[in-house]
C-alpha positions in Angstrom: 23.3 -2.6 46.2 24.3 -4.6 49.3 25.8 -8.0 48.9 26.7 -7.3 45.3 27.6 -10.6 43.5 27.0 -12.7 46.6 25.5 -15.1 44.1 26.6 -15.1 40.4 24.3 -13.2 38.0 22.6 -15.1 35.2 22.2 -13.4 31.8 18.7 -12.0 32.6 19.8 -10.6 35.9 23.0 -9.1 34.4 20.9 -7.4 31.7 18.6 -5.9 34.4 21.6 -4.6 36.3 23.1 -3.1 33.1 19.8 -1.3 32.4 19.8 0.2 35.9 23.4 1.3 35.6 22.8 2.7 32.1 19.9 4.8 33.5 22.0 6.1 36.4 25.3 6.6 34.6 26.7 10.1 35.0 23.4 11.2 36.5 23.1 9.5 39.9 25.3 7.9 42.4 25.3 4.1 42.7 26.9 2.3 45.7 27.9 -1.4 45.5 28.8 -3.2 48.7 30.5 -6.6 48.3 32.6 -9.0 50.2 33.8 -10.4 46.9 37.1 -8.8 45.7 36.7 -6.6 42.6 39.1 -8.9 40.8 36.5 -11.7 40.9 33.5 -9.7 39.8 33.8 -10.4 36.1 33.8 -14.2 36.5 30.5 -14.0 38.6 28.6 -12.5 35.7 27.8 -15.3 33.3 27.8 -13.3 30.0 31.3 -11.9 29.5 30.1 -9.2 27.1 27.5 -7.9 29.6 30.1 -8.3 32.4 32.4 -6.0 30.5 29.6 -3.4 30.0 28.6 -3.5 33.7 32.2 -3.2 35.0 33.0 -0.4 32.6 30.1 1.6 34.1 30.9 0.6 37.7 34.6 1.1 37.6 34.8 4.3 35.5 34.8 7.3 37.9 34.5 5.0 40.9 35.7 5.7 44.4 36.8 2.5 46.0 36.9 2.0 49.8 38.5 -1.3 50.8 37.9 -2.2 54.4 40.1 -4.6 56.4 39.5 -6.2 59.8 36.8 -7.9 61.6 33.2 -7.7 60.5 31.2 -4.9 62.2 28.3 -7.3 62.7 30.6 -9.5 64.8 32.0 -6.5 66.7 28.6 -5.0 67.4 27.1 -8.3 68.3 29.8 -8.8 71.0 29.1 -5.3 72.3 25.4 -6.0 72.3 25.8 -9.3 74.2 28.0 -7.6 76.8 25.5 -4.7 77.2 22.6 -7.1 77.8 24.4 -8.6 80.7 25.1 -12.0 79.1 28.8 -11.6 80.0 28.1 -10.2 83.5 27.9 -6.6 82.3 25.1 -4.2 83.3 22.3 -3.8 80.8 22.0 -0.5 78.9 18.3 -1.1 78.1 15.8 0.9 80.2 13.2 -2.0 80.0 15.6 -4.3 81.9 15.5 -2.3 85.2 14.3 -4.2 88.2 10.7 -5.0 88.2 10.2 -4.1 84.5 10.0 -6.4 81.5 
């Protein structure tokens, strides 16, 4: 799930997530990607009991990868702009050759 807890979960949404996690628990991998620190996840799920159940399933046996640094979207956007010649660089796109559009 990308952008996990970008917006807080209401009770119905939290129950749906819990159902999905219950179905997958110990049988399939689940990946959550979030910009929100793990320490703030609980408070972004409205029902504390469901929040406990979800986090028990997510955190148990989890492998956490914490990334630091600039956003890859920002870095690749800068590379893309440079490659398209917007900063005076040569274009890497074959359709930008002379006479082609």
